[in-house]
Biotite code that builds the C-alpha atoms (Angstrom):
import biotite.structure as struc

atoms = struc.array([
    struc.Atom([14.740, 373.633, 223.712], chain_id="A", res_id=1, res_name="MET", atom_name="CA", element="C"),
    struc.Atom([15.573, 371.220, 226.541], chain_id="A", res_id=2, res_name="THR", atom_name="CA", element="C"),
    struc.Atom([15.815, 372.123, 230.204], chain_id="A", res_id=3, res_name="GLU", atom_name="CA", element="C"),
    struc.Atom([16.249, 370.019, 233.339], chain_id="A", res_id=4, res_name="SER", atom_name="CA", element="C"),
    struc.Atom([14.119, 370.933, 236.316], chain_id="A", res_id=5, res_name="VAL", atom_name="CA", element="C"),
    struc.Atom([15.088, 368.740, 239.295], chain_id="A", res_id=6, res_name="SER", atom_name="CA", element="C"),
    struc.Atom([14.219, 365.193, 238.124], chain_id="A", res_id=7, res_name="ASP", atom_name="CA", element="C"),
    struc.Atom([12.118, 366.414, 235.208], chain_id="A", res_id=8, res_name="LEU", atom_name="CA", element="C"),
    struc.Atom([13.431, 366.995, 231.711], chain_id="A", res_id=9, res_name="THR", atom_name="CA", element="C"),
    struc.Atom([11.318, 369.417, 229.709], chain_id="A", res_id=10, res_name="VAL", atom_name="CA", element="C"),
    struc.Atom([11.422, 369.226, 225.935], chain_id="A", res_id=11, res_name="VAL", atom_name="CA", element="C"),
    struc.Atom([9.511, 371.968, 224.131], chain_id="A", res_id=12, res_name="VAL", atom_name="CA", element="C"),
    struc.Atom([9.274, 371.770, 220.346], chain_id="A", res_id=13, res_name="PRO", atom_name="CA", element="C"),
    struc.Atom([9.943, 374.905, 218.350], chain_id="A", res_id=14, res_name="TYR", atom_name="CA", element="C"),
    struc.Atom([6.478, 376.422, 218.003], chain_id="A", res_id=15, res_name="MET", atom_name="CA", element="C"),
    struc.Atom([7.460, 379.819, 216.598], chain_id="A", res_id=16, res_name="GLY", atom_name="CA", element="C"),
    struc.Atom([6.080, 378.935, 213.196], chain_id="A", res_id=17, res_name="ALA", atom_name="CA", element="C"),
    struc.Atom([2.782, 377.574, 214.554], chain_id="A", res_id=18, res_name="HIS", atom_name="CA", element="C"),
    struc.Atom([1.980, 379.400, 217.785], chain_id="A", res_id=19, res_name="CYS", atom_name="CA", element="C"),
    struc.Atom([0.825, 383.003, 217.391], chain_id="A", res_id=20, res_name="ASN", atom_name="CA", element="C"),
    struc.Atom([1.537, 383.771, 221.047], chain_id="A", res_id=21, res_name="VAL", atom_name="CA", element="C"),
    struc.Atom([5.127, 382.500, 221.033], chain_id="A", res_id=22, res_name="LEU", atom_name="CA", element="C"),
    struc.Atom([5.835, 383.899, 217.558], chain_id="A", res_id=23, res_name="ARG", atom_name="CA", element="C"),
    struc.Atom([5.129, 387.428, 218.785], chain_id="A", res_id=24, res_name="ASP", atom_name="CA", element="C"),
    struc.Atom([7.158, 387.023, 221.979], chain_id="A", res_id=25, res_name="LEU", atom_name="CA", element="C"),
    struc.Atom([10.421, 385.819, 220.360], chain_id="A", res_id=26, res_name="ILE", atom_name="CA", element="C"),
    struc.Atom([12.928, 385.871, 223.288], chain_id="A", res_id=27, res_name="GLY", atom_name="CA", element="C"),
    struc.Atom([10.231, 386.047, 225.944], chain_id="A", res_id=28, res_name="ASP", atom_name="CA", element="C"),
    struc.Atom([8.687, 382.830, 224.634], chain_id="A", res_id=29, res_name="GLY", atom_name="CA", element="C"),
    struc.Atom([11.583, 380.751, 225.921], chain_id="A", res_id=30, res_name="GLU", atom_name="CA", element="C"),
    struc.Atom([11.335, 382.307, 229.390], chain_id="A", res_id=31, res_name="ARG", atom_name="CA", element="C"),
    struc.Atom([7.574, 381.785, 229.337], chain_id="A", res_id=32, res_name="MET", atom_name="CA", element="C"),
    struc.Atom([7.860, 378.082, 228.456], chain_id="A", res_id=33, res_name="THR", atom_name="CA", element="C"),
    struc.Atom([10.412, 377.598, 231.269], chain_id="A", res_id=34, res_name="LYS", atom_name="CA", element="C"),
    struc.Atom([8.039, 379.272, 233.729], chain_id="A", res_id=35, res_name="TYR", atom_name="CA", element="C"),
    struc.Atom([5.118, 377.199, 232.442], chain_id="A", res_id=36, res_name="TRP", atom_name="CA", element="C"),
    struc.Atom([7.157, 373.999, 232.807], chain_id="A", res_id=37, res_name="SER", atom_name="CA", element="C"),
    struc.Atom([8.040, 374.787, 236.412], chain_id="A", res_id=38, res_name="ARG", atom_name="CA", element="C"),
    struc.Atom([4.475, 375.775, 237.247], chain_id="A", res_id=39, res_name="LEU", atom_name="CA", element="C"),
    struc.Atom([3.052, 372.644, 235.613], chain_id="A", res_id=40, res_name="ALA", atom_name="CA", element="C"),
    struc.Atom([5.459, 370.503, 237.625], chain_id="A", res_id=41, res_name="GLN", atom_name="CA", element="C"),
    struc.Atom([3.896, 371.765, 240.865], chain_id="A", res_id=42, res_name="HIS", atom_name="CA", element="C"),
    struc.Atom([0.310, 372.536, 239.843], chain_id="A", res_id=43, res_name="ASP", atom_name="CA", element="C"),
    struc.Atom([-1.984, 369.845, 238.497], chain_id="A", res_id=44, res_name="VAL", atom_name="CA", element="C"),
    struc.Atom([-4.590, 372.377, 237.342], chain_id="A", res_id=45, res_name="GLY", atom_name="CA", element="C"),
    struc.Atom([-2.080, 374.250, 235.224], chain_id="A", res_id=46, res_name="PHE", atom_name="CA", element="C"),
    struc.Atom([-0.658, 370.976, 233.885], chain_id="A", res_id=47, res_name="LEU", atom_name="CA", element="C"),
    struc.Atom([-4.170, 369.998, 232.804], chain_id="A", res_id=48, res_name="ASP", atom_name="CA", element="C"),
    struc.Atom([-4.601, 373.323, 231.030], chain_id="A", res_id=49, res_name="SER", atom_name="CA", element="C"),
    struc.Atom([-1.245, 372.955, 229.243], chain_id="A", res_id=50, res_name="LEU", atom_name="CA", element="C"),
    struc.Atom([-2.218, 369.457, 228.131], chain_id="A", res_id=51, res_name="LEU", atom_name="CA", element="C"),
    struc.Atom([-5.535, 370.911, 226.977], chain_id="A", res_id=52, res_name="LEU", atom_name="CA", element="C"),
    struc.Atom([-3.664, 373.375, 224.745], chain_id="A", res_id=53, res_name="ALA", atom_name="CA", element="C"),
    struc.Atom([-1.453, 370.575, 223.417], chain_id="A", res_id=54, res_name="ALA", atom_name="CA", element="C"),
    struc.Atom([-4.486, 368.424, 222.603], chain_id="A", res_id=55, res_name="CYS", atom_name="CA", element="C"),
    struc.Atom([-6.200, 371.325, 220.822], chain_id="A", res_id=56, res_name="ARG", atom_name="CA", element="C"),
    struc.Atom([-3.094, 371.775, 218.675], chain_id="A", res_id=57, res_name="HIS", atom_name="CA", element="C"),
    struc.Atom([-2.840, 368.051, 217.939], chain_id="A", res_id=58, res_name="LEU", atom_name="CA", element="C"),
    struc.Atom([-6.555, 367.871, 217.116], chain_id="A", res_id=59, res_name="SER", atom_name="CA", element="C"),
    struc.Atom([-5.864, 370.301, 214.270], chain_id="A", res_id=60, res_name="GLU", atom_name="CA", element="C"),
    struc.Atom([-2.616, 368.735, 213.021], chain_id="A", res_id=61, res_name="LYS", atom_name="CA", element="C"),
    struc.Atom([-2.743, 365.002, 213.784], chain_id="A", res_id=62, res_name="HIS", atom_name="CA", element="C"),
    struc.Atom([-4.479, 362.366, 211.674], chain_id="A", res_id=63, res_name="HIS", atom_name="CA", element="C"),
    struc.Atom([-6.366, 361.069, 214.742], chain_id="A", res_id=64, res_name="ASN", atom_name="CA", element="C"),
    struc.Atom([-8.219, 364.350, 215.348], chain_id="A", res_id=65, res_name="GLN", atom_name="CA", element="C"),
    struc.Atom([-11.242, 362.942, 217.180], chain_id="A", res_id=66, res_name="GLU", atom_name="CA", element="C"),
    struc.Atom([-9.054, 361.228, 219.787], chain_id="A", res_id=67, res_name="PHE", atom_name="CA", element="C"),
    struc.Atom([-7.323, 364.513, 220.639], chain_id="A", res_id=68, res_name="PHE", atom_name="CA", element="C"),
    struc.Atom([-10.629, 366.423, 220.679], chain_id="A", res_id=69, res_name="ARG", atom_name="CA", element="C"),
    struc.Atom([-11.996, 363.988, 223.251], chain_id="A", res_id=70, res_name="GLN", atom_name="CA", element="C"),
    struc.Atom([-8.797, 364.162, 225.271], chain_id="A", res_id=71, res_name="LEU", atom_name="CA", element="C"),
    struc.Atom([-8.983, 367.987, 225.183], chain_id="A", res_id=72, res_name="ALA", atom_name="CA", element="C"),
    struc.Atom([-12.501, 367.827, 226.630], chain_id="A", res_id=73, res_name="ILE", atom_name="CA", element="C"),
    struc.Atom([-11.262, 365.630, 229.477], chain_id="A", res_id=74, res_name="GLN", atom_name="CA", element="C"),
    struc.Atom([-8.422, 368.033, 230.288], chain_id="A", res_id=75, res_name="TYR", atom_name="CA", element="C"),
    struc.Atom([-10.748, 371.034, 230.101], chain_id="A", res_id=76, res_name="LYS", atom_name="CA", element="C"),
    struc.Atom([-13.215, 369.439, 232.510], chain_id="A", res_id=77, res_name="LEU", atom_name="CA", element="C"),
    struc.Atom([-10.387, 368.547, 234.894], chain_id="A", res_id=78, res_name="ALA", atom_name="CA", element="C"),
    struc.Atom([-9.039, 372.129, 234.704], chain_id="A", res_id=79, res_name="SER", atom_name="CA", element="C"),
    struc.Atom([-12.452, 373.650, 235.372], chain_id="A", res_id=80, res_name="VAL", atom_name="CA", element="C"),
    struc.Atom([-13.103, 371.274, 238.278], chain_id="A", res_id=81, res_name="ARG", atom_name="CA", element="C"),
    struc.Atom([-9.753, 372.086, 239.932], chain_id="A", res_id=82, res_name="LEU", atom_name="CA", element="C"),
    struc.Atom([-10.247, 375.788, 239.268], chain_id="A", res_id=83, res_name="LEU", atom_name="CA", element="C"),
    struc.Atom([-13.659, 375.660, 240.908], chain_id="A", res_id=84, res_name="ASN", atom_name="CA", element="C"),
    struc.Atom([-12.136, 373.961, 243.957], chain_id="A", res_id=85, res_name="GLU", atom_name="CA", element="C"),
    struc.Atom([-9.326, 376.535, 244.142], chain_id="A", res_id=86, res_name="ALA", atom_name="CA", element="C"),
    struc.Atom([-11.709, 379.482, 243.919], chain_id="A", res_id=87, res_name="ILE", atom_name="CA", element="C"),
    struc.Atom([-14.090, 377.958, 246.463], chain_id="A", res_id=88, res_name="SER", atom_name="CA", element="C"),
    struc.Atom([-11.267, 377.315, 248.944], chain_id="A", res_id=89, res_name="ALA", atom_name="CA", element="C"),
    struc.Atom([-9.427, 380.612, 248.448], chain_id="A", res_id=90, res_name="ALA", atom_name="CA", element="C"),
    struc.Atom([-9.882, 383.291, 251.029], chain_id="A", res_id=91, res_name="ILE", atom_name="CA", element="C"),
    struc.Atom([-7.645, 385.903, 249.423], chain_id="A", res_id=92, res_name="SER", atom_name="CA", element="C"),
    struc.Atom([-5.528, 386.644, 247.451], chain_id="A", res_id=93, res_name="PRO", atom_name="CA", element="C"),
    struc.Atom([-5.980, 384.323, 244.490], chain_id="A", res_id=94, res_name="VAL", atom_name="CA", element="C"),
    struc.Atom([-2.821, 382.346, 243.708], chain_id="A", res_id=95, res_name="SER", atom_name="CA", element="C"),
    struc.Atom([-0.627, 382.740, 240.629], chain_id="A", res_id=96, res_name="ASP", atom_name="CA", element="C"),
    struc.Atom([-1.493, 379.215, 239.572], chain_id="A", res_id=97, res_name="SER", atom_name="CA", element="C"),
    struc.Atom([-5.222, 379.981, 239.702], chain_id="A", res_id=98, res_name="THR", atom_name="CA", element="C"),
    struc.Atom([-4.730, 383.069, 237.553], chain_id="A", res_id=99, res_name="ILE", atom_name="CA", element="C"),
    struc.Atom([-2.558, 381.082, 235.116], chain_id="A", res_id=100, res_name="SER", atom_name="CA", element="C"),
    struc.Atom([-5.210, 378.385, 234.779], chain_id="A", res_id=101, res_name="THR", atom_name="CA", element="C"),
    struc.Atom([-7.913, 381.006, 234.164], chain_id="A", res_id=102, res_name="VAL", atom_name="CA", element="C"),
    struc.Atom([-5.773, 382.565, 231.426], chain_id="A", res_id=103, res_name="LEU", atom_name="CA", element="C"),
    struc.Atom([-5.156, 379.190, 229.768], chain_id="A", res_id=104, res_name="MET", atom_name="CA", element="C"),
    struc.Atom([-8.888, 378.391, 229.837], chain_id="A", res_id=105, res_name="LEU", atom_name="CA", element="C"),
    struc.Atom([-9.672, 381.809, 228.376], chain_id="A", res_id=106, res_name="ALA", atom_name="CA", element="C"),
    struc.Atom([-7.078, 381.231, 225.652], chain_id="A", res_id=107, res_name="PHE", atom_name="CA", element="C"),
    struc.Atom([-8.789, 377.922, 224.851], chain_id="A", res_id=108, res_name="ASP", atom_name="CA", element="C"),
    struc.Atom([-12.168, 379.651, 224.519], chain_id="A", res_id=109, res_name="GLU", atom_name="CA", element="C"),
    struc.Atom([-10.719, 382.303, 222.216], chain_id="A", res_id=110, res_name="VAL", atom_name="CA", element="C"),
    struc.Atom([-9.055, 379.606, 220.137], chain_id="A", res_id=111, res_name="ARG", atom_name="CA", element="C"),
    struc.Atom([-12.308, 377.670, 219.823], chain_id="A", res_id=112, res_name="LEU", atom_name="CA", element="C"),
    struc.Atom([-14.160, 380.836, 218.822], chain_id="A", res_id=113, res_name="THR", atom_name="CA", element="C"),
    struc.Atom([-11.545, 381.611, 216.159], chain_id="A", res_id=114, res_name="ASN", atom_name="CA", element="C"),
    struc.Atom([-11.904, 378.068, 214.808], chain_id="A", res_id=115, res_name="LEU", atom_name="CA", element="C"),
    struc.Atom([-15.669, 378.515, 214.556], chain_id="A", res_id=116, res_name="GLY", atom_name="CA", element="C"),
    struc.Atom([-16.742, 376.188, 217.391], chain_id="A", res_id=117, res_name="PHE", atom_name="CA", element="C"),
])
């Protein structure tokens, strides 16, 4: 799937065979990836959490696993730091991007638990 968003071209590989979340969503998965792409374009914290998920996937599939594990740690720390800043600065209500980042970090924790880490 390829989509242009202003000056950004988003290319999302077909993950239906590998991603349990997208596999179950079928048609909704495409809408979700478009929303994620737009959100990541405007929100550094969410971009970090998406890159975290990508690095976790690559750390399982790529021959240079340790490199992607270390990169995942860097993105996770950056996500947590930005999330902490957002929560500390927020009066109310919490933004959609903050909730999205929390969900991505929770997904990462569940994934790590399922992998036995």
